[in-house]
C-alpha positions as a Markdown table, in Angstrom:
| # | Residue | x | y | z |
|---|---|---|---|---|
| 1 | Unk | -0.3 | -0.1 | 0.1 |
| 2 | Unk | 1.3 | 3.3 | -1.4 |
| 3 | Unk | 4.9 | 1.6 | -1.2 |
| 4 | Unk | 4.7 | 0.3 | 2.6 |
| 5 | Unk | 4.7 | -2.8 | 3.5 |
| 6 | Unk | 1.5 | -3.8 | 5.3 |
| 7 | Unk | -0.8 | -6.6 | 6.8 |
| 8 | Unk | -4.2 | -6.3 | 5.1 |
| 9 | Unk | -6.7 | -8.1 | 7.0 |
| 10 | Unk | -10.5 | -8.4 | 4.9 |
| 11 | Unk | -12.7 | -9.0 | 7.4 |
| 12 | Unk | -14.5 | -11.3 | 4.9 |
| 13 | Unk | -14.1 | -14.4 | 7.6 |
| 14 | Unk | -14.4 | -14.3 | 11.5 |
| 15 | Unk | -11.0 | -15.3 | 12.7 |
| 16 | Unk | -7.3 | -14.0 | 13.4 |
| 17 | Unk | -3.6 | -13.8 | 13.1 |
| 18 | Unk | -2.3 | -15.3 | 15.6 |
| 19 | Unk | 1.5 | -15.3 | 17.0 |
| 20 | Unk | 3.3 | -18.2 | 17.3 |
| 21 | Unk | 4.8 | -18.5 | 21.0 |
| 22 | Unk | 3.8 | -16.7 | 24.1 |
| 23 | Unk | 4.7 | -13.0 | 25.3 |
| 24 | Unk | 5.0 | -11.6 | 28.9 |
| 25 | Unk | 6.0 | -8.2 | 29.9 |
| 26 | Unk | 6.4 | -6.2 | 26.7 |
| 27 | Unk | 5.4 | -3.3 | 24.7 |
| 28 | Unk | 3.6 | -3.9 | 21.6 |
| 29 | Unk | 3.1 | -0.9 | 19.0 |
| 30 | Unk | 1.2 | -0.9 | 15.6 |
| 31 | Unk | -0.5 | 1.6 | 12.9 |
| 32 | Unk | -4.1 | 0.8 | 11.8 |
| 33 | Unk | -5.8 | 2.1 | 9.5 |
| 34 | Unk | -9.4 | 1.2 | 7.9 |
| 35 | Unk | -10.0 | 0.1 | 4.2 |
| 36 | Unk | -13.6 | 0.5 | 3.0 |
| 37 | Unk | -14.8 | -3.2 | 3.0 |
| 38 | Unk | -17.4 | -4.3 | 5.5 |
| 39 | Unk | -19.3 | -7.6 | 5.4 |
| 40 | Unk | -22.4 | -9.4 | 7.1 |
| 41 | Unk | -23.3 | -9.2 | 10.1 |
| 42 | Unk | -21.5 | -6.4 | 10.8 |
| 43 | Unk | -21.9 | -4.3 | 7.2 |
| 44 | Unk | -23.7 | -1.3 | 8.6 |
| 45 | Unk | -21.5 | -1.5 | 11.9 |
| 46 | Unk | -18.9 | 0.5 | 13.0 |
| 47 | Unk | -16.0 | -1.2 | 11.0 |
| 48 | Unk | -14.5 | -3.8 | 14.2 |
| 49 | Unk | -11.1 | -5.5 | 14.9 |
| 50 | Unk | -9.2 | -5.9 | 17.9 |
| 51 | Unk | -5.6 | -7.0 | 19.7 |
| 52 | Unk | -6.5 | -10.0 | 21.8 |
| 53 | Unk | -3.5 | -10.7 | 24.3 |
| 54 | Unk | -2.7 | -13.1 | 27.0 |
| 55 | Unk | -4.4 | -15.5 | 24.7 |
| 56 | Unk | -4.4 | -19.3 | 25.2 |
| 57 | Unk | -5.5 | -22.3 | 23.5 |
| 58 | Unk | -7.2 | -23.6 | 22.3 |
| 59 | Unk | -8.0 | -21.8 | 19.2 |
| 60 | Unk | -11.8 | -20.4 | 18.8 |
| 61 | Unk | -12.6 | -21.4 | 22.3 |
| 62 | Unk | -15.1 | -17.8 | 21.8 |
| 63 | Unk | -17.1 | -18.2 | 18.9 |
| 64 | Unk | -15.2 | -20.5 | 17.3 |
| 65 | Unk | -13.2 | -18.0 | 16.3 |
| 66 | Unk | -11.1 | -16.7 | 18.8 |
| 67 | Unk | -8.8 | -17.5 | 21.5 |
| 68 | Unk | -9.3 | -17.3 | 25.7 |
| 69 | Unk | -7.9 | -13.7 | 25.8 |
| 70 | Unk | -8.4 | -10.2 | 27.0 |
| 71 | Unk | -9.8 | -7.6 | 24.0 |
| 72 | Unk | -7.7 | -4.2 | 23.7 |
| 73 | Unk | -10.7 | -3.2 | 21.2 |
| 74 | Unk | -10.0 | -2.0 | 17.9 |
| 75 | Unk | -13.4 | -0.3 | 16.5 |
| 76 | Unk | -14.2 | 2.9 | 14.2 |
| 77 | Unk | -15.0 | 5.3 | 17.2 |
| 78 | Unk | -14.2 | 2.8 | 19.9 |
| 79 | Unk | -10.7 | 2.2 | 20.2 |
| 80 | Unk | -8.9 | 1.4 | 23.4 |
| 81 | Unk | -11.8 | 0.0 | 25.0 |
| 82 | Unk | -11.7 | -3.6 | 26.6 |
| 83 | Unk | -13.8 | -6.6 | 26.4 |
| 84 | Unk | -13.5 | -9.6 | 28.3 |
| 85 | Unk | -13.0 | -13.0 | 25.8 |
| 86 | Unk | -14.1 | -16.5 | 27.2 |
| 87 | Unk | -13.7 | -16.2 | 30.9 |
| 88 | Unk | -11.0 | -13.4 | 31.5 |
| 89 | Unk | -11.3 | -10.3 | 33.9 |
| 90 | Unk | -9.8 | -7.4 | 35.1 |
| 91 | Unk | -10.3 | -4.5 | 37.3 |
| 92 | Unk | -10.5 | -1.2 | 36.2 |
| 93 | Unk | -11.1 | 2.1 | 37.5 |
| 94 | Unk | -14.6 | 3.2 | 36.2 |
| 95 | Unk | -17.9 | 5.1 | 36.7 |
| 96 | Unk | -21.4 | 3.6 | 35.8 |
| 97 | Unk | -23.3 | 5.5 | 33.6 |
| 98 | Unk | -27.2 | 5.3 | 33.5 |
| 99 | Unk | -28.4 | 5.2 | 30.0 |
| 100 | Unk | -32.7 | 3.9 | 30.0 |
| 101 | Unk | -33.3 | 0.9 | 27.4 |
| 102 | Unk | -29.4 | 0.0 | 27.5 |
| 103 | Unk | -29.4 | -3.6 | 27.2 |
| 104 | Unk | -26.3 | -4.0 | 29.6 |
| 105 | Unk | -24.7 | -1.8 | 32.3 |
| 106 | Unk | -22.4 | 0.8 | 30.8 |
| 107 | Unk | -19.1 | 1.5 | 32.3 |
| 108 | Unk | -16.9 | 4.1 | 31.5 |
| 109 | Unk | -13.2 | 4.3 | 32.0 |
| 110 | Unk | -12.5 | 6.7 | 35.0 |
| 111 | Unk | -8.7 | 6.7 | 36.5 |
| 112 | Unk | -10.5 | 8.4 | 39.7 |
| 113 | Unk | -13.0 | 5.8 | 39.8 |
| 114 | Unk | -13.7 | 3.0 | 42.0 |
| 115 | Unk | -11.8 | -0.1 | 40.8 |
| 116 | Unk | -14.8 | -2.6 | 39.3 |
| 117 | Unk | -14.2 | -6.3 | 38.6 |
| 118 | Unk | -15.0 | -6.3 | 34.6 |
| 119 | Unk | -15.8 | -10.6 | 33.4 |
| 120 | Unk | -17.8 | -12.4 | 31.5 |
| 121 | Unk | -21.7 | -11.4 | 30.9 |
| 122 | Unk | -23.5 | -8.4 | 31.5 |
| 123 | Unk | -19.8 | -6.3 | 32.8 |
| 124 | Unk | -17.6 | -7.8 | 29.8 |
| 125 | Unk | -17.2 | -4.5 | 28.7 |
| 126 | Unk | -15.2 | -1.2 | 30.2 |
| 127 | Unk | -15.3 | 2.2 | 27.7 |
| 128 | Unk | -13.0 | 4.1 | 27.0 |
| 129 | Unk | -13.8 | 7.9 | 28.2 |
| 130 | Unk | -12.2 | 9.7 | 25.0 |
| 131 | Unk | -12.1 | 9.0 | 21.5 |
| 132 | Unk | -8.5 | 9.8 | 20.3 |
| 133 | Unk | -8.8 | 8.0 | 17.1 |
| 134 | Unk | -8.3 | 10.6 | 13.8 |
| 135 | Unk | -10.6 | 8.7 | 11.2 |
| 136 | Unk | -9.8 | 8.3 | 7.7 |
| 137 | Unk | -5.8 | 8.2 | 8.6 |
| 138 | Unk | -2.5 | 5.9 | 10.3 |
| 139 | Unk | -3.7 | 5.6 | 13.6 |
| 140 | Unk | -1.0 | 4.6 | 16.1 |
| 141 | Unk | -1.8 | 2.0 | 18.7 |
| 142 | Unk | 0.5 | 0.9 | 21.9 |
| 143 | Unk | -0.3 | -1.9 | 24.6 |
| 144 | Unk | 1.8 | -2.3 | 27.6 |
| 145 | Unk | 1.6 | -5.3 | 29.9 |
| 146 | Unk | 3.7 | -5.5 | 32.9 |
| 147 | Unk | 2.8 | -8.3 | 35.5 |
| 148 | Unk | -0.8 | -8.6 | 35.6 |
| 149 | Unk | -1.3 | -4.9 | 34.4 |
| 150 | Unk | -2.1 | -3.2 | 31.1 |
| 151 | Unk | -2.3 | -0.1 | 29.5 |
| 152 | Unk | -3.8 | 1.1 | 26.2 |
| 153 | Unk | -2.8 | 3.8 | 24.5 |
| 154 | Unk | -4.1 | 5.6 | 21.2 |
| 155 | Unk | -2.2 | 7.9 | 19.9 |
| 156 | Unk | 0.1 | 8.4 | 22.5 |
| 157 | Unk | -2.9 | 9.0 | 25.0 |
| 158 | Unk | -4.0 | 6.3 | 27.5 |
| 159 | Unk | -7.4 | 5.0 | 26.9 |
| 160 | Unk | -7.1 | 3.1 | 29.9 |
| 161 | Unk | -5.3 | 1.1 | 32.6 |
| 162 | Unk | -6.0 | -2.3 | 33.7 |
| 163 | Unk | -5.2 | -4.3 | 36.4 |
| 164 | Unk | -4.9 | -7.7 | 38.1 |
| 165 | Unk | -5.5 | -9.7 | 34.6 |
| 166 | Unk | -7.3 | -13.2 | 35.7 |
| 167 | Unk | -8.9 | -16.0 | 34.0 |
| 168 | Unk | -11.6 | -17.9 | 35.4 |
| 169 | Unk | -12.2 | -21.7 | 36.0 |
| 170 | Unk | -15.2 | -23.7 | 35.3 |
| 171 | Unk | -15.7 | -23.8 | 39.1 |
| 172 | Unk | -15.3 | -19.3 | 38.4 |
| 173 | Unk | -11.9 | -19.4 | 40.6 |
| 174 | Unk | -9.5 | -16.8 | 39.4 |
| 175 | Unk | -6.0 | -17.0 | 38.4 |
| 176 | Unk | -3.7 | -14.4 | 37.1 |
| 177 | Unk | -2.7 | -14.2 | 33.6 |
| 178 | Unk | 0.1 | -12.6 | 32.4 |
| 179 | Unk | 1.2 | -14.2 | 29.4 |
| 180 | Unk | 0.1 | -15.5 | 25.8 |
| 181 | Unk | -0.1 | -15.3 | 22.3 |
| 182 | Unk | -1.7 | -12.4 | 20.7 |
| 183 | Unk | -4.1 | -12.6 | 17.8 |
| 184 | Unk | -5.0 | -9.6 | 15.3 |
| 185 | Unk | -9.0 | -9.9 | 14.8 |
| 186 | Unk | -10.7 | -10.6 | 11.6 |
| 187 | Unk | -14.3 | -9.2 | 12.5 |
| 188 | Unk | -16.4 | -8.0 | 9.4 |
| 189 | Unk | -14.2 | -5.1 | 8.6 |
| 190 | Unk | -11.1 | -4.4 | 6.2 |
| 191 | Unk | -8.0 | -3.0 | 8.0 |
| 192 | Unk | -4.6 | -2.7 | 8.0 |
| 193 | Unk | -2.0 | -3.0 | 9.8 |
| 194 | Unk | 1.7 | -1.8 | 9.6 |
| 195 | Unk | 5.0 | -1.0 | 11.6 |
| 196 | Unk | 4.0 | -4.0 | 14.3 |
| 197 | Unk | 6.8 | -4.1 | 16.8 |
| 198 | Unk | 7.3 | -5.7 | 20.1 |
| 199 | Unk | 10.2 | -5.5 | 22.9 |
| 200 | Unk | 10.5 | -7.0 | 26.4 |
| 201 | Unk | 9.8 | -4.3 | 28.8 |
| 202 | Unk | 10.3 | -4.7 | 32.8 |
| 203 | Unk | 8.7 | -1.5 | 33.6 |
| 204 | Unk | 6.2 | 1.4 | 32.1 |
| 205 | Unk | 8.6 | 2.7 | 29.4 |
| 206 | Unk | 9.5 | 6.3 | 30.0 |
| 207 | Unk | 7.7 | 7.6 | 26.8 |
| 208 | Unk | 4.3 | 6.7 | 28.9 |
| 209 | Unk | 5.8 | 7.9 | 32.4 |
| 210 | Unk | 3.4 | 10.6 | 32.2 |
| 211 | Unk | 0.4 | 8.5 | 32.4 |
| 212 | Unk | 1.1 | 7.6 | 36.1 |
| 213 | Unk | 1.9 | 10.5 | 37.3 |
């Protein structure tokens, strides 16, 4: 594309591109840009993809498409949101928003809010509080994972800080989830990724130090 090497995900089939190895304590960076293709059952919905991290086998654990994982949502207008995937959980400072007629509870990231446990079910999503995406151009995503804590960063802005990453067993007993494979979702929309880089870290990179201060 424009003389650059890019990864094109058509979105026509629900699935994912997956790493072969697991990662722990890392900084993942990439650029993304939406294409024009959109397909059923999301032809009329916002373009959608996602970074799935701390992924656990088997493939197809969720909807026969994706591994059990934590999701850094990549969706037109919603990039930076969090979703639980197939029995995972996170603690996130947030506030509840009352919206008449809403099917599920709505929670928005609030760095000064109370900790809320998000897990599969009605409370499986936390929304970012600001849209940092620039429409129609390349956008930068940074995912930083250190121990059981992670940071969703969009165009250099913190979308949310997530803590105490866990996975639940069939008896609803939680165990720490700090590593796994990484997947990029194909979910009904054409999307391009480029400049994908990953490096090991033991603390938050200095360029993001202000996020915790």
